C-alpha positions, 0 to 999 in steps of 0.5 A: 176850871168849867168843874161840876158843882160836885167837884171840890176846887182845887186851890188854883180854882178858888183864886180864880173864882174869887177873882171873877167875884171881886171883880164884879163885886167891887171892880178891877181896882180890887184884884190883888193878891192880898184881896184874892188869896183873902177870900180864900183863906189863904196867904198871899203866896197862894198867888206865887205858888200857884201862878208864880204872880197877878199876871198869870193869874189874871190870864187865867181869870180871862181864860175862865171868863171866856169859857164860861161865855162860850158855854152860854151861848152854846147853851142855846138849843138848835131848832129847825129855823137856824136864824132864830137861833142866831139871835137867840144866840145875840140875846144870850151873848147880851144876857152873860154880858149885862150879868157879867159887866166887869168881866166883858170889859175885861175880855175887850181891852175897856178895864185896866188892870195895871201891871196885873194884866199881862197875856202870854207872849202869843196873844195879843188879845184875850181872843188869842187865847184857845178860850177866845178862839173857841168862843167866837166860833159859837157866833161863827158857826151859827152863821154857817148854819145860816148861809147853808140854810139859804137864808142869807147870801153865800159868803165868807161867815166870819166877816158876817159874824164879824159884822153881827158881834160889832152891832151887838157889842156895840148895843151892849157897852151901849146898854151898860153905860145907860145911854140906852134904857130897858126899852132898848131891846124892843126900840133899838136892837130888834130893829136894828137886827131886822136891818142887818139880817135884811142887808145881809140877805135874808127878806124882811118878812123871814127875819121879823119871822125868826126873830119873835121866835127868838125872842120867845124861845129864850124867855122860855129857856130863862124861865126853865131855869129859873124853876127848881130842880131844871138845870 
């Protein structure tokens, strides 16, 4: 999907877009053929004509969700401080998750869609799909830049990226549940990020400087996007 706003959507793409909207608005129980077809003014037959049934439509929804996830995190600009960029990517990750909580839960297997949730035989999880691999590659590439810059110890980037993902994912889920309040970024996530980065080999002073730069840069990017005419 991932088309330009000016490009007319096909019926299949409209069904996927409707499913993503309904998922966030009404929850996973609303993901039914009749509901989604009704959202685009079509008959239930459209689901079977274009996807062969709900399982393939659900897979298409996850693929599109992962593509949007990758686009959002990949949109973090590169600067001369790869550690700040890595942290800014983590902030972008959290933004996407909190803005799309139902989709986020679906992508991590925390939402049950019953019989309509069935992936292709070669994909055990959504992250085994090509779009999932691509989404994870954004984080791995960011970690590779940090290693190449000498900010953390030489190491395999994928395990290091998985440690960062584990910490970020845990924080996001606690924030979603309300266990961590709005002060969590300052009181929990920031010191946790510093501790993890230092554990991976950076100095505390440099890590704190990069964290401050990342928070400032991300706030500026959000402000620019909110201005009329800014893409």
